[in-house]
C-alpha positions as CSV (number, residue, x, y, z in Angstrom):
1,M,132.6,142.7,117.1
2,N,132.9,139.2,117.6
3,K,130.0,137.6,119.2
4,E,131.2,134.1,121.6
5,F,128.3,131.9,120.6
6,L,127.9,133.1,117.7
7,G,126.0,129.4,115.2
8,K,125.5,127.4,118.6
9,T,121.7,126.6,119.5
10,V,120.8,127.3,122.8
11,F,117.5,125.8,124.2
12,I,115.7,126.7,126.8
13,T,112.8,126.0,128.9
14,G,110.8,128.2,130.5
15,A,111.6,130.8,127.9
16,A,108.9,133.1,127.8
17,K,108.9,135.5,130.5
18,G,112.0,135.3,133.3
19,Q,114.8,134.1,134.3
20,G,114.3,131.5,131.2
21,R,113.3,135.1,129.2
22,G,116.2,137.4,130.1
23,V,118.7,133.8,129.3
24,A,117.1,133.9,126.0
25,L,118.3,137.3,125.2
26,A,121.9,137.5,126.4
27,F,122.6,134.2,123.6
28,A,120.6,135.8,121.0
29,K,123.3,139.2,121.6
30,E,125.6,136.7,121.2
31,G,124.6,135.6,118.0
32,A,122.9,131.9,118.6
33,N,119.6,130.4,117.5
34,I,117.5,130.3,120.2
35,V,114.7,127.3,121.2
36,A,112.5,128.3,123.0
37,F,110.3,126.0,124.9
38,D,107.3,126.9,127.5
39,L,104.2,125.8,127.5
40,G,101.2,126.1,125.4
41,E,97.9,125.8,127.3
42,K,97.7,127.2,130.7
43,I,98.0,124.7,133.9
44,E,96.3,125.7,137.1
45,Y,98.6,126.3,140.3
46,P,99.3,128.9,142.4
47,A,101.9,131.4,142.0
48,Y,102.0,130.1,138.6
49,N,98.8,130.6,136.6
50,R,99.7,131.3,132.0
51,A,100.1,129.9,129.2
52,A,103.4,131.3,127.4
53,G,101.3,131.5,123.6
54,A,102.1,135.3,122.4
55,D,105.1,135.7,125.7
56,L,106.8,134.1,123.0
57,E,105.6,135.4,120.0
58,N,107.5,138.8,121.2
59,L,110.8,136.6,122.4
60,Q,110.8,136.6,118.9
61,K,110.6,138.8,117.4
62,E,113.1,140.5,120.1
63,V,115.6,138.2,119.6
64,E,115.5,139.1,115.5
65,A,115.5,141.9,116.0
66,L,119.1,141.2,117.1
67,G,119.6,139.5,114.3
68,S,119.5,135.9,115.4
69,K,116.9,133.3,115.0
70,L,114.9,131.6,116.9
71,V,111.6,128.4,116.9
72,I,109.0,128.9,119.3
73,A,108.3,124.9,121.0
74,T,104.8,125.1,122.8
75,G,104.0,122.0,126.0
76,D,104.7,120.5,129.6
77,V,108.3,119.3,129.9
78,R,106.6,116.6,132.1
79,V,105.2,115.1,128.6
80,A,107.8,113.6,127.4
81,A,105.7,113.4,124.2
82,D,105.7,117.5,124.3
83,V,109.3,117.8,124.8
84,K,110.6,115.1,122.3
85,A,108.4,116.9,119.4
86,A,110.1,120.3,121.1
87,V,114.0,119.1,120.7
88,D,113.2,117.6,117.0
89,K,111.9,120.7,116.3
90,G,115.0,122.9,117.7
91,I,116.9,119.4,115.6
92,E,115.2,119.9,112.5
93,A,115.6,124.3,112.7
94,F,118.8,124.5,113.5
95,G,120.9,121.6,113.2
96,K,122.7,120.9,116.7
97,I,121.8,122.1,120.5
98,D,125.0,123.6,122.1
99,V,123.4,124.5,125.2
100,L,120.7,123.1,127.0
101,F,118.9,125.0,130.1
102,N,117.0,123.6,131.9
103,N,114.7,127.0,133.5
104,A,111.1,125.7,133.3
105,G,109.7,125.2,136.8
106,I,107.4,126.6,139.5
107,C,107.0,128.1,142.8
108,A,104.4,128.2,145.7
109,Y,104.3,128.1,149.6
110,G,102.9,125.2,152.1
111,A,103.9,123.1,154.5
112,T,104.9,119.4,154.1
113,H,102.0,118.4,156.4
114,E,99.5,120.6,154.6
115,L,100.4,120.4,151.0
116,S,97.9,117.9,149.1
117,E,99.4,115.2,146.5
118,D,98.3,117.1,143.4
119,E,100.4,120.5,144.8
120,W,103.7,118.0,145.6
121,D,104.1,115.8,142.3
122,A,103.3,118.7,140.1
123,M,106.3,120.3,141.5
124,L,108.6,117.4,141.8
125,D,107.3,116.4,138.2
126,I,108.2,120.2,136.9
127,N,111.2,120.9,138.5
128,L,113.3,117.7,139.0
129,K,110.9,115.6,136.5
130,G,110.8,117.7,133.6
131,T,114.5,118.6,134.4
132,W,115.9,115.0,133.1
133,L,112.8,114.8,130.5
134,V,114.5,117.8,128.3
135,S,118.1,116.5,129.2
136,K,116.9,113.0,128.2
137,Y,116.0,113.9,124.5
138,V,118.7,116.6,124.3
139,I,121.5,114.6,125.0
140,P,121.4,111.6,122.6
141,H,122.2,114.7,119.6
142,M,125.4,115.9,122.2
143,I,126.6,112.5,121.9
144,E,126.6,112.5,118.0
145,A,128.1,116.3,118.3
146,K,130.5,114.9,120.9
147,S,130.3,118.3,122.5
148,G,127.3,119.9,124.9
149,V,126.9,122.2,128.3
150,I,123.8,121.4,130.5
151,I,123.0,123.7,132.6
152,N,120.2,123.2,135.8
153,N,118.7,126.5,137.0
154,S,118.8,125.6,140.5
155,S,118.6,128.0,144.0
156,I,119.8,128.1,146.4
157,A,116.6,125.9,147.9
158,G,118.2,124.1,146.7
159,L,121.2,124.0,149.1
160,R,119.6,124.6,152.2
161,G,116.0,123.8,154.1
162,M,113.7,126.3,153.6
163,N,110.4,127.0,155.5
164,R,107.3,126.4,154.3
165,L,109.0,125.2,150.7
166,S,109.7,121.3,151.6
167,H,108.6,120.8,147.8
168,Y,110.2,123.2,146.2
169,A,114.1,122.5,148.6
170,A,113.6,118.5,147.4
171,S,112.6,119.7,143.6
172,K,116.3,122.1,143.8
173,W,118.2,119.2,145.7
174,G,117.2,116.3,142.9
175,M,118.6,118.8,140.6
176,I,122.3,118.8,142.4
177,G,121.9,114.8,142.2
178,L,121.1,115.1,138.6
179,T,123.4,117.9,137.9
180,K,126.2,115.3,139.6
181,S,125.8,112.6,137.4
182,Q,125.3,113.8,134.6
183,A,128.6,115.6,134.6
184,I,129.8,111.8,135.2
185,E,128.1,109.8,132.2
186,L,128.4,112.6,130.2
187,A,132.5,113.7,130.7
188,P,133.5,110.7,128.5
189,H,131.5,112.3,125.3
190,G,132.9,116.0,126.4
191,I,129.7,117.3,127.8
192,R,129.8,119.5,130.7
193,S,126.4,119.2,134.0
194,V,126.6,122.5,136.1
195,S,123.9,124.1,138.2
196,I,123.2,127.1,139.2
197,H,121.7,128.4,142.8
198,P,120.5,132.3,142.4
199,T,118.7,133.5,145.5
200,G,115.3,135.2,145.2
201,V,115.2,137.3,141.5
202,N,112.9,139.8,140.1
203,T,110.7,138.2,138.4
204,A,107.0,138.1,138.2
205,M,107.3,134.8,139.7
206,N,107.0,136.7,142.3
207,D,103.6,138.9,142.1
208,G,102.2,135.1,142.0
209,L,103.8,134.2,145.7
210,A,102.8,137.5,147.4
211,A,99.0,137.2,145.8
212,M,98.9,133.3,146.8
213,E,100.1,134.8,150.1
214,G,97.8,138.0,150.5
215,K,100.3,140.2,150.6
216,T,102.9,142.4,148.8
217,V,105.8,141.7,146.3
218,E,107.8,144.7,149.4
219,E,106.3,141.8,152.2
220,I,107.4,138.8,151.0
221,A,111.1,140.6,150.2
222,E,111.3,141.5,153.2
223,A,110.4,138.0,154.8
224,S,112.8,136.2,152.7
225,A,115.3,138.2,154.0
226,G,119.0,137.7,154.6
227,N,121.3,138.9,151.8
228,L,124.4,139.6,152.7
229,I,124.5,142.0,150.4
230,N,121.4,144.2,150.8
231,V,119.2,144.1,147.9
232,P,115.6,143.0,148.6
233,W,117.2,140.1,145.2
234,I,119.6,140.2,142.7
235,E,118.0,141.0,139.0
236,V,117.5,138.2,135.7
237,E,120.6,140.1,133.9
238,D,122.0,139.2,137.1
239,V,121.5,135.5,136.2
240,S,121.6,135.9,132.4
241,N,125.4,136.3,133.0
242,S,126.0,133.7,135.1
243,V,124.8,131.0,132.6
244,L,126.9,132.7,129.6
245,F,129.1,131.9,131.8
246,L,128.4,128.6,132.1
247,A,127.7,127.9,129.0
248,S,131.2,129.9,127.3
249,D,134.8,128.0,127.2
250,K,135.9,130.3,130.2
251,A,134.0,127.5,132.5
252,K,135.4,125.2,130.4
253,F,136.8,122.7,133.0
254,M,133.6,123.3,135.5
255,T,131.4,120.2,135.3
256,G,129.4,118.6,138.0
257,S,129.5,121.7,139.8
258,Q,127.7,124.6,141.1
259,L,127.7,127.9,141.0
260,I,126.0,130.8,143.7
261,L,124.4,133.4,143.0
262,D,123.2,133.9,146.2
263,A,124.2,137.6,147.8
264,G,125.8,135.6,150.2
265,L,122.9,134.7,151.6
266,L,124.6,130.9,153.0
267,T,127.2,132.9,154.8
268,R,124.8,133.8,157.6
């Protein structure tokens, strides 16, 4: 069986759970080596209070069962030393990074005038600064190889306003500007940069958001309804399939662009 990404190396942030985990397994099935970067210690933030150590170890076992290799790197995407160490570890293990999936992110509700400075800073630092910082340390290796694909995981919130999510939307809109600028800078080096914009995805983060609001997951889904295709959210597999496409030669002329996976929500 021909595996499209056999021998390629994929660096994934926020790899332990949810979309990151799904994408890691999807690439592993296609023969890729994985560098899985996630938190080593808990951070305190609404809907996002976890460490990823055991989850990363379980992911490693699943990837190896598929016949691929995975290197665990722990740290915080907001901290340059952590990011550099993670990238260096990936390069030491596999010699290159062919695909970067900037996935690490948080989400929490709060009206603009009610947000604390710490809440604003954490959202922008993890979602946007983290995307830039990981890119910063991966890009030189891609330039050296004269090839690579960067996929930045934005959101439909990067294409519209959203109630009580101004800090989240600002971070996701910022990723579009970062993506387009990366595309311009990196095209001469044979590197593409694109962003993906899912509607709500069925992950454990929904449980945290529901608890924060004092609601059930079903009530959260209903409150954010609007998908033209009548589903409360899409599945992790839908995101994984889209990321595989963007990283492949099938998308070789896509750069600086957005892949919208919104179940028709933005059509309304």
